[in-house]
C-alpha positions as CSV (number, residue, x, y, z in Angstrom):
1,X,83.9,106.9,130.9
2,X,83.6,106.8,127.2
3,X,86.3,105.8,124.8
4,X,88.8,108.3,123.3
5,X,87.6,110.5,120.4
6,X,83.9,109.9,121.0
7,X,81.5,112.7,121.5
8,X,78.0,112.9,122.9
9,X,75.3,113.3,120.2
10,X,71.6,113.7,120.0
11,X,70.3,112.7,116.6
12,X,66.7,112.5,115.5
13,X,63.6,114.1,114.0
14,X,60.4,115.6,115.4
15,X,57.1,117.1,114.5
16,X,58.9,120.4,113.8
17,X,60.2,119.4,110.4
18,X,58.9,115.9,109.8
19,X,55.2,115.3,109.2
20,X,53.4,112.3,110.6
21,X,54.1,110.1,107.6
22,X,57.9,110.7,107.7
23,X,57.9,110.3,111.5
24,X,56.1,107.0,110.9
25,X,59.0,105.8,108.7
26,X,61.5,106.3,111.6
27,X,59.2,105.0,114.4
28,X,61.0,102.4,116.5
29,X,59.0,99.4,117.7
30,X,60.1,97.5,120.8
31,X,61.7,94.8,118.7
32,X,63.5,97.5,116.6
33,X,64.8,99.2,119.8
34,X,66.2,95.8,121.0
35,X,67.8,95.4,117.6
36,X,69.4,98.9,117.8
37,X,70.9,98.1,121.2
38,X,72.2,94.7,120.1
39,X,73.9,96.3,117.0
40,X,75.3,99.2,119.0
41,X,77.0,96.7,121.3
42,X,78.4,94.8,118.3
43,X,79.6,98.1,116.8
44,X,81.5,99.0,120.0
45,X,79.2,101.9,120.9
46,X,79.4,102.2,124.6
47,X,76.3,104.1,125.7
48,X,73.0,105.2,124.1
49,X,69.4,106.0,124.9
50,X,66.5,105.6,122.6
51,X,63.2,107.5,122.4
52,X,60.4,106.9,120.0
53,X,57.0,108.6,120.5
54,X,54.3,109.9,118.2
55,X,56.1,113.3,118.1
56,X,59.8,112.3,117.8
57,X,62.4,109.6,117.4
58,X,65.8,110.3,118.9
59,X,69.0,108.6,119.8
60,X,71.3,110.0,122.5
61,X,74.6,108.4,122.5
62,X,78.4,108.3,122.2
63,X,80.0,107.9,118.8
64,X,83.1,109.0,116.9
65,X,80.8,110.3,114.2
66,X,77.0,110.9,114.3
67,X,76.6,108.8,111.2
68,X,77.1,105.7,113.4
69,X,73.9,106.6,115.2
70,X,72.0,107.6,112.1
71,X,73.0,104.3,110.5
72,X,71.6,102.4,113.5
73,X,68.3,104.2,113.2
74,X,67.9,103.8,109.4
75,X,69.0,100.1,109.6
76,X,66.1,99.3,112.0
77,X,63.3,101.4,110.6
78,X,61.7,102.0,107.2
79,X,63.4,105.4,106.9
80,X,66.4,106.1,104.7
81,X,69.5,108.3,105.3
82,X,68.4,110.6,102.5
83,X,65.0,111.1,104.1
84,X,66.6,111.6,107.5
85,X,68.9,114.3,106.3
86,X,66.0,116.4,105.0
87,X,64.2,116.6,108.3
88,X,66.8,115.7,111.0
89,X,68.8,117.4,113.6
90,X,72.2,116.5,115.0
91,X,73.4,118.1,118.2
92,X,76.8,117.6,119.7
93,X,78.2,117.7,123.2
94,X,76.8,120.9,125.0
95,X,74.1,121.3,122.3
96,X,73.0,117.7,122.8
97,X,72.9,118.2,126.6
98,X,70.8,121.4,126.1
99,X,68.5,119.5,123.7
100,X,67.7,116.7,126.2
101,X,66.9,119.3,128.9
102,X,64.4,121.1,126.5
103,X,62.8,117.9,125.4
104,X,62.5,116.4,128.9
105,X,61.0,119.6,130.4
106,X,58.2,120.0,127.9
107,X,59.6,123.0,126.1
108,X,60.1,121.1,122.9
109,X,56.8,119.2,123.0
110,X,54.3,119.5,120.2
111,X,51.9,120.8,122.8
112,X,53.9,123.1,125.1
113,X,54.3,121.7,128.6
114,X,53.3,118.1,127.7
115,X,55.6,116.2,130.1
116,X,54.8,112.6,128.9
117,X,58.2,112.5,127.2
118,X,59.9,112.1,130.7
119,X,58.4,108.7,131.1
120,X,59.7,107.7,127.6
121,X,63.2,108.9,128.5
122,X,63.1,106.9,131.7
123,X,61.9,103.8,129.9
124,X,64.7,104.2,127.3
125,X,67.3,104.5,130.1
126,X,65.9,101.3,131.8
127,X,66.1,99.4,128.5
128,X,69.7,100.7,127.8
129,X,70.8,99.8,131.4
130,X,69.4,96.3,131.0
131,X,71.5,95.9,127.8
132,X,74.6,97.2,129.6
133,X,74.6,100.4,127.4
134,X,74.1,103.2,130.0
135,X,77.2,104.9,131.2
136,X,77.4,107.3,134.2
137,X,77.4,110.3,131.8
138,X,74.0,109.7,130.3
139,X,72.6,108.3,133.6
140,X,73.6,111.5,135.4
141,X,72.4,113.7,132.6
142,X,69.0,112.1,132.6
143,X,68.7,112.4,136.4
144,X,69.5,116.2,136.0
145,X,66.8,116.4,133.3
146,X,64.3,114.6,135.6
147,X,65.2,117.1,138.4
148,X,64.6,120.1,136.0
149,X,61.3,118.6,134.9
150,X,60.0,118.1,138.5
151,X,61.0,121.7,139.4
152,X,59.3,123.2,136.4
153,X,56.1,121.2,137.2
154,X,56.1,122.4,140.8
155,X,57.5,126.0,140.5
156,X,55.8,127.1,137.2
157,X,52.4,126.6,135.5
158,X,54.0,125.4,132.3
159,X,51.8,122.3,132.3
160,X,48.7,123.8,134.0
161,X,45.3,123.2,132.5
162,X,44.3,120.2,130.6
163,X,46.1,120.2,127.3
164,X,47.6,117.1,125.7
165,X,47.0,115.2,122.4
166,X,44.2,113.3,124.1
167,X,42.6,116.5,125.5
168,X,43.0,118.2,122.1
169,X,41.1,115.4,120.4
170,X,38.2,115.6,122.8
171,X,38.3,119.4,122.5
172,X,38.1,119.0,118.7
173,X,35.1,116.5,118.9
174,X,33.2,118.8,121.3
175,X,33.7,121.8,119.0
176,X,32.7,120.1,115.8
177,X,30.0,117.5,116.7
178,X,26.6,118.6,117.9
179,X,24.7,116.5,120.5
180,X,27.9,114.7,121.4
181,X,26.3,112.8,124.3
182,X,24.0,111.0,121.8
183,X,26.7,109.8,119.5
184,X,28.3,106.4,119.2
185,X,32.0,106.6,119.9
186,X,34.5,103.8,119.2
187,X,38.0,103.9,120.7
188,X,40.3,101.5,118.9
189,X,43.6,101.0,120.9
190,X,44.0,101.3,124.7
191,X,47.7,102.3,125.0
192,X,48.7,105.4,126.9
193,X,47.1,107.9,124.5
194,X,44.0,105.7,124.2
195,X,43.6,105.5,128.0
196,X,44.0,109.3,128.4
197,X,41.6,110.0,125.6
198,X,39.1,107.6,127.1
199,X,39.4,109.4,130.5
200,X,38.9,112.8,128.8
201,X,35.9,111.5,126.8
202,X,34.1,110.2,129.8
203,X,34.9,113.4,131.8
204,X,34.0,116.0,129.2
205,X,31.3,114.5,126.9
206,X,29.1,112.7,129.5
207,X,28.6,110.1,126.8
208,X,27.3,106.7,127.8
209,X,27.8,105.1,124.3
210,X,31.6,104.6,124.2
211,X,32.9,101.2,123.0
212,X,36.5,100.0,123.3
213,X,38.4,97.6,121.1
214,X,42.0,96.4,121.5
215,X,43.9,93.6,119.9
216,X,44.5,92.3,123.4
217,X,41.0,92.3,124.8
218,X,41.9,92.1,128.5
219,X,43.8,95.4,128.2
220,X,40.6,97.1,126.9
221,X,38.6,95.4,129.7
222,X,40.9,96.9,132.3
223,X,40.4,100.4,130.9
224,X,36.6,99.9,130.4
225,X,36.2,98.6,134.0
226,X,37.3,101.9,135.4
227,X,34.7,103.8,133.4
228,X,31.9,101.2,133.0
229,X,32.2,101.1,129.2
230,X,31.5,98.5,126.6
231,X,34.3,96.2,125.2
232,X,34.0,94.3,121.9
233,X,36.3,91.7,120.3
234,X,38.9,92.7,117.7
235,X,36.9,90.6,115.2
236,X,34.0,93.0,115.6
237,X,36.1,96.0,114.4
238,X,34.4,96.5,111.0
239,X,30.9,96.1,112.4
240,X,31.6,98.7,115.2
241,X,33.3,101.2,112.8
242,X,30.1,101.1,110.7
243,X,27.7,101.7,113.6
244,X,29.8,104.6,115.0
245,X,29.6,108.3,114.6
246,X,33.1,108.9,115.8
247,X,36.1,106.5,115.6
248,X,39.3,107.3,117.6
249,X,42.3,105.2,116.5
250,X,45.2,105.1,118.9
251,X,46.9,101.7,118.2
252,X,50.6,101.0,118.0
253,X,50.4,99.1,114.7
254,X,53.2,99.6,112.1
255,X,50.7,99.6,109.2
256,X,47.1,101.1,108.7
257,X,44.4,99.2,110.5
258,X,41.5,101.3,109.2
259,X,41.0,101.8,105.4
260,X,38.4,102.7,102.8
261,X,37.0,99.1,102.1
262,X,36.3,98.7,105.8
263,X,33.8,101.5,105.8
264,X,30.3,100.7,104.4
265,X,28.2,103.2,106.2
266,X,26.8,106.3,104.5
267,X,26.3,108.2,107.7
268,X,28.7,111.0,108.7
269,X,31.8,109.5,110.3
270,X,34.5,111.4,112.0
271,X,37.8,109.5,112.3
272,X,40.6,110.8,114.6
273,X,44.0,109.1,114.0
274,X,46.2,109.6,117.1
275,X,48.8,107.0,116.0
276,X,52.3,107.2,114.7
277,X,52.9,105.6,112.2
278,X,49.5,106.6,110.9
279,X,47.0,103.8,111.4
280,X,44.2,105.2,109.1
281,X,44.8,104.9,105.4
282,X,44.5,108.2,103.6
283,X,42.1,106.5,101.1
284,X,39.2,107.0,103.6
285,X,39.2,110.6,102.4
286,X,37.7,109.4,99.1
287,X,34.4,108.8,101.0
288,X,32.3,112.0,101.1
289,X,30.8,111.1,104.5
290,X,34.2,110.6,106.2
291,X,36.2,113.3,107.9
292,X,39.8,112.3,108.8
293,X,41.7,114.3,111.4
294,X,45.3,113.5,112.3
295,X,47.3,114.1,115.5
296,X,49.3,116.9,113.8
297,X,46.1,118.8,113.0
298,X,45.0,118.5,116.6
299,X,48.2,119.8,118.0
300,X,47.6,123.1,116.1
301,X,44.6,123.7,118.5
302,X,46.0,126.6,120.5
303,X,43.6,127.5,123.2
304,X,43.8,130.0,126.0
305,X,45.6,127.3,128.1
306,X,48.5,127.2,125.8
307,X,48.7,131.0,125.6
308,X,48.9,131.2,129.4
309,X,51.6,128.6,129.4
310,X,53.9,130.7,127.2
311,X,54.3,133.2,130.1
312,X,56.2,130.5,132.1
313,X,58.8,129.7,129.5
314,X,61.4,132.2,130.9
315,X,61.1,130.7,134.4
316,X,61.4,127.2,133.0
317,X,64.5,128.2,131.1
318,X,66.0,129.7,134.2
319,X,65.5,126.4,136.1
320,X,67.1,124.4,133.2
321,X,70.0,126.8,133.1
322,X,70.6,126.4,136.8
323,X,70.5,122.6,136.8
324,X,72.5,122.4,133.5
325,X,75.2,124.5,135.1
326,X,75.5,122.0,137.9
327,X,75.7,119.1,135.4
328,X,78.4,120.9,133.4
329,X,80.4,121.6,136.5
330,X,80.4,117.8,137.2
331,X,81.5,117.2,133.6
332,X,84.4,119.7,134.0
333,X,85.7,117.8,137.0
334,X,85.7,114.6,134.8
335,X,88.0,116.4,132.4
336,X,90.6,116.8,135.1
337,X,90.5,113.3,136.5
338,X,92.9,111.7,133.9
339,X,95.4,114.6,134.3
340,X,95.3,114.5,138.1
341,X,95.8,110.7,138.0
342,X,98.7,111.1,135.5
343,X,100.4,113.7,137.8
344,X,100.0,111.3,140.7
345,X,101.6,108.5,138.7
346,X,104.5,110.8,137.5
347,X,105.2,112.0,141.1
348,X,105.1,108.4,142.4
349,X,107.6,107.4,139.7
350,X,109.9,110.3,140.8
351,X,109.5,109.3,144.4
352,X,110.2,105.7,143.8
353,X,113.4,106.6,141.9
354,X,114.6,109.0,144.6
355,X,113.7,106.6,147.4
356,X,115.7,103.9,145.6
357,X,118.7,106.2,145.3
358,X,118.6,107.3,149.0
359,X,118.1,103.7,150.1
360,X,121.5,102.8,148.5
361,X,123.2,105.9,149.9
362,X,122.0,105.9,153.5
363,X,122.8,103.2,156.0
364,X,120.1,104.1,158.4
365,X,117.5,104.8,155.8
366,X,113.9,104.7,157.3
367,X,111.7,103.2,154.6
368,X,108.5,103.7,156.6
369,X,109.0,107.4,157.3
370,X,110.1,108.1,153.7
371,X,107.0,106.4,152.3
372,X,104.7,108.4,154.8
373,X,106.3,111.8,154.1
374,X,106.5,111.4,150.3
375,X,103.0,110.0,149.9
376,X,101.6,112.9,152.0
377,X,103.5,115.3,149.8
378,X,102.2,113.7,146.6
379,X,98.7,113.9,147.9
380,X,99.0,117.6,148.8
381,X,100.5,118.5,145.5
382,X,97.9,116.7,143.5
383,X,95.1,118.3,145.7
384,X,96.6,121.7,144.9
385,X,96.4,121.0,141.1
386,X,92.9,119.6,141.4
387,X,91.7,122.7,143.4
388,X,93.3,125.1,140.8
389,X,91.6,123.3,137.9
390,X,88.2,123.2,139.6
391,X,88.3,126.9,140.5
392,X,89.9,128.3,137.3
393,X,86.8,128.0,135.1
394,X,88.1,130.5,132.4
395,X,91.4,129.0,131.6
396,X,91.1,125.4,132.8
397,X,91.8,124.0,129.3
398,X,95.0,126.1,129.0
399,X,96.0,125.0,132.5
400,X,95.5,121.3,131.6
401,X,97.8,121.8,128.5
402,X,100.5,123.5,130.6
403,X,100.4,120.8,133.3
404,X,100.7,118.1,130.7
405,X,103.6,119.9,129.1
406,X,105.5,120.5,132.3
407,X,105.1,116.9,133.6
408,X,105.4,115.5,130.1
409,X,102.1,113.6,130.6
410,X,100.2,111.4,128.2
411,X,96.6,111.1,129.3
412,X,93.5,109.5,127.7
413,X,90.7,112.1,127.4
414,X,87.5,111.1,129.2
415,X,85.1,113.6,127.8
């Protein structure tokens, strides 16, 4: 388990208080994630999990003080501690556990019921495990969160209906552009959001004029092949932007890839930026023919689907509560382990001392029988203590203190 005097923290920022620009400052690229894990190891941090999506950047981990985790984040992103403090949250122990459950179950998503975050949490755990930075506490917690997420999906309709960032973008296009099936649409970036958007575009717009561009062309070709769409080289980006009516940008670049000087057309152009950090420079707004819409604007689209989803929040919270109670019960048993082990050691010391005394006193001392009887007694006594501590939920902390006092125990806290 974790070292003495460390606590479990969840530190981070999300769409709730940080706008897209600020979230972009704290976005962790894959290289930055690896750097955070390396530094964490060097700094003696024993376990952490990283999440960085378009809606949030978070670190779950063990530290003596949350600043250790905040420092790791700011060291490896463009964000500063001052900026972080303005928009951030820091949750500790039970609050941090509760936070991960809400995030993983879609209750904290920018679009209620969007479960894509679970995949990000799993990927973060795999990366931490590979780096030797995933202890049994975080691993077990994540498994509990995954279990809650699965049950919410199957037992409620919190994620029913098609609502996600990619759907919201298509929804926006269809509501704001006339004769959508005749328009030229360019999708730049074929990561997860790009792929989902592409699927929604094909399904809902019945548009045969969709072109895909990706820095790595074969990735775009893999997506295009599914839907029989056109793929162009990255070198053709400017030309394609200027012959399009709608441009959807969903790249993972750290700096803007679309900017004012790239646009030379006078025709109306709708640009949707689904990237964090923002990949479309704000200066495109200087052009009268360009409309720029960002991810955060799209997430405000609350349709009937979202209203219906709200009805399932209480049921989802009840499922979380049930699984979180099981996790906390497991945590409580961890609390007792060092004390039970210390009692066992203490009783074994007393036994050894007494057996040694009796060995000297008695001529026909039976070593084997004495060992058997005393070991059985020690096991029964420690079992009795363990049973009491597990059952006595209300005063287990007081019981622990009393036991430590009576047996004059010194234990290292595990939790």
